[in-house]
Phi, psi and omega in degrees: 000124177289169176304323187287321175295324182299313177302318181297313185297329182283322174300315174300320177294323179286336177281324178295320184299319183293315183298322177294319174303311177300320180298309179305309185293324181291321176303313179300308193291316169309319184288326179294315177299321179296316184293323178301311177301319181295320182290325176301313175302314188288326169297323176291326182286336183304305182297327176306312178297316180299323183283336176290330177285331183271337184297325181291327180292320176298325186271359183289321175298322177292323179276353187055048182300149192295141173304136179292162183281128183222099174288120183058070178302124191296324192289313177296314186304312179295321184294323184285329170290324176305321183272002178072038179292132180238112176152209181238137192229133168227124178235129181224135175223132187050038173086355181261135184277124186260327177203132169220110188197158174252147180231137178058208192262137173278329180220113188282344175278319180261007177055025175293128180278153166293136184229182170283346172272353191294144182262137181227151173278140187262356182051229183290004172288341177299339183300321180291336180280330174287321181297318176306307178306313174307313182291327171296319171296324167301322181289335174272008183069018182266358179195162174224144182291346183268355178290149171278150180300336177304334178303326189243336183228086187294341185265359184295126184297131182061027184310326178287347181251347173266120178272159179298317180304328183288335171286326182295322187254009179061050172231033184278334185076012176284160174290301178101170179283146169259111190297134174244172182271353190268171171301140176214154176261158179299332176298316182292333180288313177306320180293319178292326180296312180301320179290328185289336177069205186241155177244350177203169173289149173297157185119343181265138183294126164202108182296122180209127178304329184296338175305313185277344164304307189295316175298319176295321176298323179292323180295314177300310184291321182277338179270333185083014182227159174298154176305319183292317183296318178292318179292324174304307190295309193264341179232314175294313176298313181289343175269350181077029184271103187251003176238043186233139172193202180242017179191122186301327187287339180259001176267130173060023177076016183074354190292343184251010181298162181228158184255127175271134177240159176230122187283115175272169184296335174274020179071010183257154177257130178247146177270104184293140175294143177256128179284170186293134188288352174290338171294338184250029181303123176084350188222013179164027187250015184250143172238158182189180165268161175299327174295324177296319179295319174296326176297325175298303185301328177287321176294330176292312184285342179271008175060033178273342184255317180217166188278166172311317182294327177288321173306309179305322179287329173295323184260028169257117177297143181270344185202179178295350183284347175088003182281129166267253180230088177101342183221148169284138174260099182262168186309314186247353191205163169249136189223144168232153188217129185229135179228130181212114168032053180104341173271147184214125183230137175233129183232118191220139171214140183296164184289340184275347179082017182274321182246136175227133181233115176246124182234109175250119181239146176251019165235119195299321194223029177276350177251121177307311182217112181288342181286328178287326181291316182297320184287328181288323174306308182304323178292318176301322178292328186262003183306000000 
């Protein structure tokens, strides 16, 4: 092999070595770049994953997700204990029980506690039930809220000018019955109301139990049933109200009755005398548990008792008082309130039917304002 050929072979060998070195460098560089990019992508991916998990939480208030079930919500529970609430409370939102509990004593002498099963007289909160019965009869074509009372009670004073709706929203202008202690029949009540006459023309607000005594009497005469029988068949049963009646001693065998108390100025408790419940016919002779009043509200708002058109009529104020038919119509809720010989009841539900706040107390005046208590519970729910 001559010198020239040896030189050519050496150049070829060097070229191969260079090419191999370049290839190795290329592969190594590619691997380093790929590794770097992979780590970089992982670093970028972490914040993306974090945003995905936090996004639903931010959207919940916008979508108004249902409130989670919290039995005996501690914040509301603490508030009721702080104000010395005595009675039974039921708070429901979106079908979930937020609080269901009894506070202090149903009987202060025996120290029998209030529980969710304790019975209370609901006083004027009964008017919403009577109004529902009248609207049911209107849907059946047996009465119209635009009818004059003279169509059904010909001897009623100023009967051609007073309409059924005036009794429902307390604008009838009647004087009304003065309650006494003794037993009285529905017919005797109506005769007394007729004899008492009127004090003004219809249209002026004047809250009066006798308005609903008249309506209860119409439920009996137009349905052909006693008031108790009609309400059991057409309101209590379809609502699922199994712990409701007209005498605490006869409901649930009397084991869940409560005593009503009045807090006196000297901080002692007095048991007010309870008049014969026949005096409160249609306007305060019903007792029940807090859950049963919730079941009534729920059936009412769910249109199981009356139609949407009747509901709209019920929740239309009949005067500047804001009272419709059995309920006060407030900006965000419908409310009824009942007081009877030591028992104090507040019944409230939101316009949307999402929230129900039922407050049953067996001390008449130890809470300055049930309205404020009700409002504060709404505030705690909406925090």
